[in-house]
BALOLUM-394987 format. One record per residue (C-alpha): x, y, z; residue in three letters. Coordinates in steps of 0.5 Angstrom, whole numbers, padded with zeros to 4 digits, always signed. Last residue first. Layout:
N
XYZALA/...
***
This chain:
300
-0232+0319-0011UNK/-0225+0318-0009UNK/-0220+0315-0014UNK/-0214+0312-0013UNK/-0214+0306-0009UNK/-0221+0304-0009UNK/-0223+0306-0016UNK/-0217+0303-0019UNK/-0218+0297-0015UNK/-0225+0296-0018UNK/-0223+0298-0025UNK/-0217+0293-0025UNK/-0221+0287-0022UNK/-0227+0289-0027UNK/-0223+0290-0033UNK/-0218+0283-0032UNK/-0225+0279-0030UNK/-0228+0281-0036UNK/-0222+0280-0041UNK/-0221+0274-0038UNK/-0228+0271-0039UNK/-0229+0274-0046UNK/-0222+0270-0048UNK/-0224+0264-0044UNK/-0231+0264-0048UNK/-0227+0264-0055UNK/-0222+0259-0053UNK/-0227+0253-0056UNK/-0230+0257-0061UNK/-0223+0258-0064UNK/-0222+0250-0063UNK/-0228+0249-0067UNK/-0226+0254-0073UNK/-0220+0248-0074UNK/-0213+0248-0072UNK/-0211+0242-0076UNK/-0206+0236-0072UNK/-0199+0236-0073UNK/-0195+0231-0077UNK/-0202+0230-0081UNK/-0198+0233-0087UNK/-0203+0238-0088UNK/-0201+0242-0082UNK/-0194+0243-0085UNK/-0196+0245-0092UNK/-0202+0249-0089UNK/-0198+0253-0084UNK/-0198+0259-0089UNK/-0205+0259-0092UNK/-0209+0255-0087UNK/-0206+0258-0081UNK/-0205+0265-0084UNK/-0211+0268-0088UNK/-0216+0262-0087UNK/-0215+0262-0080UNK/-0213+0269-0079UNK/-0219+0272-0080UNK/-0222+0267-0074UNK/-0217+0269-0070UNK/-0218+0277-0071UNK/-0225+0276-0070UNK/-0224+0273-0063UNK/-0219+0279-0061UNK/-0224+0284-0063UNK/-0229+0280-0059UNK/-0224+0281-0053UNK/-0223+0288-0054UNK/-0230+0289-0054UNK/-0231+0285-0048UNK/-0225+0290-0045UNK/-0228+0296-0047UNK/-0235+0294-0044UNK/-0232+0292-0037UNK/-0228+0298-0036UNK/-0234+0303-0038UNK/-0238+0298-0033UNK/-0233+0300-0027UNK/-0234+0307-0029UNK/-0241+0307-0029UNK/-0241+0303-0022UNK/-0237+0308-0018UNK/-0243+0313-0017UNK/-0248+0308-0015UNK/-0242+0304-0011UNK/-0240+0310-0007UNK/-0247+0311-0005UNK/-0252+0317-0007UNK/-0254+0321-0002UNK/-0255+0328-0004UNK/-0248+0330-0003UNK/-0245+0324-0006UNK/-0249+0326-0013UNK/-0246+0333-0013UNK/-0239+0330-0012UNK/-0241+0325-0018UNK/-0243+0331-0022UNK/-0237+0335-0020UNK/-0232+0330-0021UNK/-0234+0328-0028UNK/-0227+0330-0032UNK/-0223+0327-0026UNK/-0227+0320-0026UNK/-0226+0319-0033UNK/-0219+0321-0033UNK/-0218+0316-0027UNK/-0222+0311-0031UNK/-0218+0312-0037UNK/-0211+0311-0033UNK/-0213+0305-0030UNK/-0215+0302-0036UNK/-0209+0304-0040UNK/-0205+0301-0034UNK/-0208+0294-0035UNK/-0208+0294-0042UNK/-0200+0296-0042UNK/-0200+0290-0037UNK/-0204+0285-0042UNK/-0199+0287-0047UNK/-0193+0285-0043UNK/-0197+0278-0041UNK/-0199+0277-0048UNK/-0192+0277-0051UNK/-0190+0273-0045UNK/-0196+0268-0047UNK/-0194+0268-0054UNK/-0186+0266-0052UNK/-0189+0261-0048UNK/-0193+0257-0053UNK/-0187+0258-0058UNK/-0183+0254-0053UNK/-0188+0249-0052UNK/-0188+0248-0059UNK/-0181+0247-0059UNK/-0181+0242-0053UNK/-0187+0238-0056UNK/-0182+0237-0062UNK/-0176+0235-0058UNK/-0180+0230-0054UNK/-0183+0227-0060UNK/-0176+0226-0063UNK/-0174+0222-0056UNK/-0181+0218-0056UNK/-0179+0216-0063UNK/-0173+0212-0060UNK/-0169+0210-0066UNK/-0165+0203-0067UNK/-0160+0202-0073UNK/-0158+0198-0078UNK/-0159+0191-0075UNK/-0158+0185-0079UNK/-0153+0182-0074UNK/-0154+0184-0067UNK/-0150+0190-0065UNK/-0156+0194-0063UNK/-0160+0189-0060UNK/-0158+0188-0052UNK/-0155+0195-0051UNK/-0161+0198-0055UNK/-0166+0194-0051UNK/-0163+0197-0044UNK/-0163+0204-0047UNK/-0170+0203-0049UNK/-0173+0201-0043UNK/-0175+0208-0040UNK/-0180+0208-0045UNK/-0184+0203-0040UNK/-0189+0198-0043UNK/-0185+0198-0050UNK/-0188+0198-0057UNK/-0183+0195-0062UNK/-0184+0196-0069UNK/-0179+0192-0073UNK/-0176+0195-0079UNK/-0175+0195-0087UNK/-0171+0200-0090UNK/-0173+0206-0095UNK/-0169+0208-0101UNK/-0171+0202-0105UNK/-0178+0204-0104UNK/-0176+0211-0107UNK/-0179+0217-0104UNK/-0177+0224-0109UNK/-0184+0223-0112UNK/-0188+0224-0106UNK/-0184+0230-0104UNK/-0186+0234-0110UNK/-0193+0231-0109UNK/-0194+0234-0102UNK/-0201+0233-0100UNK/-0200+0225-0100UNK/-0194+0226-0096UNK/-0196+0221-0091UNK/-0200+0217-0095UNK/-0194+0216-0100UNK/-0189+0215-0094UNK/-0194+0209-0091UNK/-0194+0206-0098UNK/-0186+0206-0098UNK/-0186+0203-0091UNK/-0190+0198-0093UNK/-0186+0196-0099UNK/-0180+0196-0095UNK/-0183+0191-0090UNK/-0186+0193-0083UNK/-0185+0187-0078UNK/-0189+0187-0072UNK/-0187+0187-0064UNK/-0192+0188-0058UNK/-0192+0189-0051UNK/-0184+0189-0049UNK/-0182+0191-0042UNK/-0178+0184-0042UNK/-0175+0181-0048UNK/-0179+0175-0051UNK/-0182+0179-0057UNK/-0175+0182-0058UNK/-0172+0175-0059UNK/-0177+0172-0064UNK/-0177+0178-0068UNK/-0169+0178-0068UNK/-0169+0171-0070UNK/-0174+0172-0076UNK/-0170+0177-0078UNK/-0163+0174-0078UNK/-0165+0169-0081UNK/-0171+0168-0085UNK/-0179+0169-0084UNK/-0178+0177-0084UNK/-0184+0177-0090UNK/-0180+0182-0094UNK/-0173+0178-0093UNK/-0168+0180-0099UNK/-0169+0187-0100UNK/-0170+0189-0093UNK/-0165+0184-0090UNK/-0159+0186-0094UNK/-0161+0194-0093UNK/-0160+0193-0086UNK/-0166+0193-0081UNK/-0168+0199-0077UNK/-0171+0197-0070UNK/-0176+0202-0069UNK/-0178+0204-0061UNK/-0185+0206-0062UNK/-0190+0212-0060UNK/-0197+0210-0063UNK/-0201+0210-0056UNK/-0199+0217-0054UNK/-0199+0220-0061UNK/-0206+0222-0061UNK/-0207+0224-0054UNK/-0200+0228-0054UNK/-0202+0231-0061UNK/-0209+0233-0059UNK/-0206+0236-0052UNK/-0200+0240-0056UNK/-0206+0243-0061UNK/-0210+0245-0055UNK/-0204+0249-0052UNK/-0202+0252-0059UNK/-0209+0254-0059UNK/-0209+0257-0052UNK/-0202+0261-0054UNK/-0206+0264-0060UNK/-0212+0266-0056UNK/-0207+0269-0051UNK/-0204+0273-0057UNK/-0211+0275-0059UNK/-0212+0277-0052UNK/-0206+0282-0051UNK/-0208+0285-0058UNK/-0215+0286-0057UNK/-0213+0289-0050UNK/-0209+0294-0053UNK/-0214+0295-0059UNK/-0219+0297-0053UNK/-0215+0301-0049UNK/-0213+0305-0055UNK/-0220+0306-0057UNK/-0222+0308-0050UNK/-0216+0313-0050UNK/-0218+0316-0056UNK/-0225+0316-0054UNK/-0225+0319-0047UNK/-0231+0323-0047UNK/-0235+0318-0052UNK/-0233+0312-0047UNK/-0236+0316-0041UNK/-0242+0319-0044UNK/-0244+0311-0046UNK/-0243+0309-0039UNK/-0247+0315-0036UNK/-0252+0313-0041UNK/-0252+0306-0038UNK/-0252+0308-0031UNK/-0258+0313-0032UNK/-0262+0308-0036UNK/-0261+0303-0031UNK/-0264+0307-0025UNK/-0262+0305-0018UNK/
***
């Protein structure tokens, strides 16, 4: 098989149906761009889960009287609470966080947002007992035991808030994947139609090739490569779009959220990580769609 002949046939096929080829490339690019966005959200969720998994705590907030008058938690009722919590079943560790420490943590958290930092006041933050549980399911039993004790203002399970956040991010990811799937179906139909149209336009020359002994695979390969080339170009456009959106949208629009440290940053390394996946998906979809179309709808 002459590679130069196959290459020239691929180029000629793409040029003959230039408008459908462009439409196919753009649709594939949009579909893969949405898929890439979903993969970046998945990567961000994975980073968050690994980062926060060991930091999730049950927080026992102390009332204003204890917060103001017992900064070292060495007086009653704070000292008694601390001792009882350490002896409770399922508790790995307990440490006291004073009002001053809570203020310092808040200042660090809002370091990139000066306006919010100015609103935070030490007297507005309660002291707390930070409890690390070996089993998060123990929270309800612990709350029933300690929520009504003297000095306790409130008890919060951070795992519940993290579940809500992960649920929201999973919703964004699923929506992105649904849109990507719809775009992918459109790309599949365009690939199939383009191959059928290209085969119809070249039916005479492929018929002659079959008469002189060319195999079906030899006559079908140029059409298959047209689909793969278009898919790969679409994936490269999608990757380029993700790199362009990084400074234009992710950093500029979402920077105020990502910069707080609550959500991990999406870097160029993350885009490099998902890029090969997009190229492989584009190649596989284009090749499979082209092969099925040639076998079912085109007789060469």
